[in-house]
MARTIKE-782462 format. One record per residue (C-alpha): x, y, z; residue in one letter. Coordinates in steps of 0.1 Angstrom, whole numbers, plus 5000, padded with zeros to 4 digits. Layout:
N
XYZA/...
//
This chain:
709
500050005000X/501350344990X/502450565020X/501050915013X/503351065040X/506350995017X/504551184989X/503651505008X/506451675028X/505751705065X/506052085064X/503252095039X/501051875060X/501852085091X/501052415073X/497852255059X/496552235095X/497852575106X/495452825121X/496453095096X/494553095063X/497553205042X/499652905054X/496852665047X/496352825013X/500052785004X/500152435016X/497052354994X/498952494964X/501752254972X/499251964973X/497852084939X/501352074924X/502051734937X/498751584925X/499251744891X/502651574887X/501151244897X/498251284873X/500751364844X/502551044854X/499350854855X/500050734891X/496450714903X/497350484932X/499450764948X/496751014940X/494250794958X/496650764988X/497051144989X/493251194989X/492750935016X/495351105038X/493551435034X/490251275043X/491251065073X/493851285089X/492251625081X/488551635070X/487551385097X/489851535124X/488451655157X/490551975152X/488752245133X/491852375116X/492652035104X/489152005089X/489552335072X/492952235058X/491551895046X/488752075027X/491052315009X/493452035003X/490751824986X/489752114964X/493452174955X/493851804946X/490851824923X/492252134906X/495551944902X/493751644886X/491951864860X/490451624834X/491351324855X/489251444885X/486151254875X/487450914884X/488251034920X/485051224926X/483450944946X/486350964970X/486551344971X/482951474973X/481451275002X/483651415029X/483051765016X/479351715017X/479651575052X/481351895063X/478252095054X/476751975087X/479852065108X/479252245141X/481952505132X/480452765108X/483952835094X/484252465084X/480852485067X/482052795049X/485252625036X/483152325026X/481152555004X/484252704990X/485852364984X/482852224966X/482552534945X/486152484933X/485552114928X/482452184907X/484252444885X/486752174876X/484451874870X/481352054857X/478951794842X/480651504860X/479451664891X/475751574884X/475951224899X/476051384933X/473351634925X/470651514949X/473051504978X/474451854969X/470851984965X/469951854999X/473052015015X/472452344998X/468752345009X/469952325045X/472752575040X/470352825025X/468852865060X/472252855078X/472453065110X/475753225098X/475453495071X/478853415056X/477953045052X/474653155035X/476553385012X/478953105002X/476052864997X/474353114974X/477553134952X/477752754951X/474052734943X/474452964913X/477252754900X/475352434904X/472352574885X/474652674857X/476052324855X/472652164856X/471152384829X/473952284805X/474151924814X/472451634796X/472951404825X/470551564849X/467551344859X/464451534866X/462651214876X/465151154904X/465051524915X/461251564918X/460851344949X/463551544966X/461851864957X/458351744968X/459651645002X/460852005009X/458052204994X/456152245026X/459152375046X/458252705063X/461752855065X/461753165042X/465353105030X/464552745020X/461452865002X/463453114982X/465952844974X/463252604962X/461352854941X/464652954925X/465352604915X/461852544901X/462152864880X/465552774867X/464652414858X/461452534842X/463552764819X/465452464805X/463852354772X/464851994777X/463351964812X/459551914814X/458752074847X/455052114836X/454651734836X/455751724872X/453752034883X/451251834904X/454151714926X/455052064938X/452052274929X/450552264965X/453852374979X/453952674956X/450452774966X/451452735002X/454152994996X/451553254985X/450653315021X/454253355033X/454853655056X/457653765032X/456453985003X/459453874982X/458553504986X/454953564978X/455953744947X/458353474936X/455853204941X/453153404922X/455553464893X/456353094891X/452653004892X/451853264865X/454453114842X/453152764847X/449652874840X/450753034808X/452552714798X/449352514806X/447352734783X/449852664755X/450252294762X/448352024743X/448551774771X/448051854808X/447151644838X/444251864850X/442751614874X/445551594899X/446051964900X/442352024903X/442351834936X/445052064949X/443252384937X/440052284953X/441752254987X/443552584982X/440252764973X/439252735009X/442552885022X/442353155049X/444753375029X/442953595004X/445653594978X/445853214978X/442053194973X/442153434944X/444953254927X/443452914931X/439953024919X/441653194889X/443452864881X/440152674885X/438452914861X/441152854835X/441052484841X/437252474835X/437652654802X/440652444791X/440152104807X/436752014793X/435951644795X/439051574816X/437551754845X/434151584844X/435051344873X/436151644894X/433051864888X/431651804922X/434851894940X/435252204918X/431752304925X/432352254962X/435252504960X/433352754938X/430152794957X/431652934990X/433853174970X/430753324954X/430053484987X/433753574995X/434353905012X/436853994985X/435054124953X/437753994929X/437253644942X/433453674940X/433753784904X/436053504893X/433953254912X/430753354895X/432353344861X/433752994869X/430352884881X/428652994849X/431352834828X/430952504847X/427152514845X/427452574808X/429052234802X/426351974796X/428151664808X/426551314807X/426551054835X/427950804810X/431051024808X/431651004845X/429451304855X/428451214891X/425051364896X/424851224932X/428051404941X/426951734926X/423651714944X/425451634977X/427651944973X/424552164964X/422652024994X/425552095017X/425852455005X/422152515011X/423152535048X/425652815040X/425353135060X/425753335028X/422653405007X/424453414973X/425953064979X/422552924988X/421053074957X/423652924934X/423252584950X/419552594942X/420352704906X/422452394903X/419752164916X/417352334892X/419752284863X/420251924871X/416451874873X/416152024838X/418851824822X/418751494842X/415351484858X/415151104861X/418551064876X/417951354901X/414651204912X/416350874918X/418451054945X/415551254958X/415451084992X/418851224999X/418051584992X/414351634996X/414251705033X/417051955030X/415352155002X/412052145020X/413752315050X/414952595028X/411352705026X/412052865060X/415053055046X/415253425058X/415853535022X/412853594999X/414953534968X/416053194982X/412453094991X/411253194956X/413952994940X/413552684961X/409852704953X/410752674916X/412852374924X/409952224944X/407652294915X/409852104891X/410051814915X/406351824923X/405251754888X/404951404901X/401951354924X/403751184954X/406351464956X/403651724952X/401651594982X/404851555002X/405751914995X/402352045006X/402251825037X/405751945048X/404752305040X/401652275063X/403852115090X/406152415089X/403252655091X/401852455120X/405052465141X/406052815131X/403153055129X/405553345122X/406553165090X/402853165079X/402453525089X/405653655072X/406053415043X/402753235039X/401253455012X/404553464993X/404953084993X/401353004985X/401053264957X/404253144941X/403252774943X/399952864926X/401853024897X/404252734894X/401952444900X/398452554890X/396452734917X/393552494916X/395752194922X/397552374951X/394252484968X/392652144964X/395651974980X/395752225008X/392052185014X/392351805014X/395051815041X/393252075062X/390051875062X/391851605081X/393751845104X/393451765141X/394952085153X/391752285150X/393252615160X/395852595133X/393352475108X/391252785114X/394253015111X/395452845080X/392052855063X/391753225071X/395153285055X/394353085024X/390953265021X/392653605023X/395153504996X/392253364974X/390353694977X/393253934972X/396053784950X/396253864914X/397853524908X/394553354918X/392253554895X/391453244874X/390653044905X/388253324916X/386653324881X/386152954883X/384552974917X/382153254905X/380652994882X/380052734909X/376352744904X/376452704867X/379252474857X/380652144869X/384252254873X/383252544895X/380952334916X/383552064921X/386152324933X/383652494956X/382752164973X/386452074975X/387352394993X/384152405014X/385152095033X/388152275049X/386852635048X/384252515074X/387052565100X/386352935098X/382853085096X/384153405079X/386053205053X/382953005046X/380853315042X/383553465019X/383653154998X/379853164994X/379853524984X/382653464959X/380753164944X/377553384944X/375853114966X/374053404985X/371253194999X/373652955014X/375753245028X/372553375045X/371953025059X/375453005073X/375153345089X/371853255106X/373252925118X/375953095139X/375653065176X/376553295205X/379853125210X/380853195174X/380553565177X/383853655195X/386553915191X/388353705164X/385153665145X/384454035145X/388054115134X/387653885105X/384254015097X/385754365097X/388354255071X/385554095049X/383554415049X/386554605038X/387254345011X/383754384998X/384754734988X/387654624967X/387654564929X/387554194934X/383954214946X/382854484921X/380454224905X/378754174939X/378254554944X/376854584909X/374354304916X/372954534943X/371554744914X/369054464909X/367954374944X/364854194930X/367153944913X/369653914942X/367453924973X/369553654991X/372653874986X/370854155004X/369653915030X/373253795036X/374654145037X/372054265062X/372753955082X/376454055084X/375354415093X/373354285122X/376354095136X/378554405136X/378754645165X/376954965155X/379855195165X/382454995144X/383855135112X/382854825093X/379254875104X/379255225089X/380955115057X/378454835051X/375355035061X/376455315038X/376755065010X/373354915016X/371755265017X/372855304981X/370755014970X/368055164947X/364755194966X/361455054952X/363254844927X/361154544935X/357754504949X/356154254973X/354954024945X/358454004931X/359753924965X/357353634970X/358153504935X/361853524941X/361453344975X/359353064959X/361953024932X/364753004958X/362852744978X/362252534947X/365852564938X/366852454973X/364652144970X/366352054937X/369752094954X/368651854981X/367451584958X/370351644934X/368251624902X/370551864883X/374051774873X/375652094885X/373552144916X/375252174950X/373552004979X/373652315002X/371652135029X/374451885033X/377052165031X/375252345059X/375252035081X/378951995073X/379652345084X/377652305116X/379451985125X/382852145121X/381852445142X/380552215169X/384052045169X/385552395173X/383252485202X/384052155220X/387652215214X/387552565228X/385652445260X/388052165265X/391052405262X/389552645286X/388852375312X/392452255308X/393752605314X/391652645345X/392652315361X/395552295385X/398452045386X/396851875416X/393951765393X/396151575369X/393851265367X/390851485360X/392851665332X/393551325316X/389851235316X/389051565300X/391651515274X/390251165266X/386751325264X/388151585240X/389751325218X/386551125217X/384651435206X/386951555179X/384651385153X/381351365171X/378451155160X/376151355138X/373251265160X/374851425190X/374951765172X/372052015174X/369651955146X/370452155115X/368552475111X/366352465080X/367052725054X/365153055061X/361753075044X/362453405028X/364953695026X/365353925055X/363653675079X/365553605111X/
//
């Protein structure tokens, strides 16, 4: 084995470990000269021995000055080897790399200097150690010593130059190393990494775009760095990659879309804006590639539509419109269930704009893929029903459109109306504030007659009599005042002359019986004046309470509106409409004389033309009315309404309400000590909810003539 001590003079070795830099430098020059001569002679065994001596006795020495001398000696040996250095690199480079983690900052500094000089000599042959060098430089970029950082930056620039001109660099081996470090928070390391990404992306032969998904998340993470410079560098790199994506014929949109979706929910405003901008471009460029990711993308877009930053809101809305404009097919991987799930989740958003767009998506899917959406209806129906209680009128109107689309099928229609009634029952404020809006809109979307028939059918079976009365009064007011229900009113006006009107009148009457005033209103609307008079005269003392008088006051005022203009004009011919007069006078008699409604109605009745009919006409009209009433009872005519049966129905319902009121009053007056008695009363109340007809007071017969009480 060659003895290296015989090759290098002792004085040189001594100076190589001296504390003075100049002596170490001169000794290194001596080593360079010795190695150069050995290289010329081709004596590589001696060269190996010299390098081994420098490593074992110097670079791994416990003495810092020895380590410094060893590093400068290895660099000098490499310079002496020149073109022959490549075959000794595996011996020279590892100890230098090891010195990068030395506790002494000066040793780390000299390690940078040594590797810099080695790299200048070997250039491309240096690439085989690239990953280890990159790892070392990554750590040194955040070194605590400013001089070491400066030296590392010089070395880094040289390594970048070597890599960009080398054809031996392997991007495939480098990417895992880069990916591992992309989430490091140290600002110096981040600058180092972005610098390398930018440099490698500038090399024509290196396809960094193909590996972008591997480090894209890390770049986005840097957008929220506290350092403005790092944010700017990361943004610049991302902008360059986005430009390349636009010009590239082949891009892996899917993997990157997953990253962008996560970043769209970042706390940092700039990160959200950048990610939503990327998503917008992806939606425009990606086309069919993004179909499997539509649900995730939608989940990112919808919250951003309500972002506090206007720029983000604008881009999010544009992206949403772009996405909705793509008519994908389930056969292509378009997951309707996932889209519906996202939309359903966003219906609970605190932001109105997001809830609105979620409903737009459900409506869009119903239009394009109705059958598929209905197959998932059980998953979303309850949620969209709850949206009917949304505080926003715009949201409620939109969800009603969605419900209308769903409710074209009978089962869903009934389910919608049942749920709506349930909501009104448990939340009277909803009925008060939104009831008219909801009912009117449903009548427009789903046909007013269909809606009112279904509501009446449900109310007819309602066990909560107080609610039933309130609901009927609300529906009656909507019926009498809403322009959307004009056709329904026109149909009811013909109840006595056509089958359709009669059928609707009977259908509504069953539930309108919950409210005396609603029943009277319905009769006046249907021009069933004789029956209206009968209903008025059937009222008992218990029926005439404050609530009744309040509703009567409203009715009197409604009679003065354009909707009842036909009724007022009929008063011009009292001889033909004696039962109308009888009904109106009956209402007048129920009103307190000092009330405004009494004065309004009395004034109206005073305008009826006097002497427009005589006693003979009155008797004739009375007889015709009685004959007509008999026909109604026997049911000989096709369109005849059995008003006698209707009156019994009304009286039975009112008897239920009276019993309910008495039971409730008794319950309120009882004390906690009378619990057994309360239970018996409750049982009695339940047994009397639908009393036997024979237990009711006998029906009053129709009055024999107008104005008779």
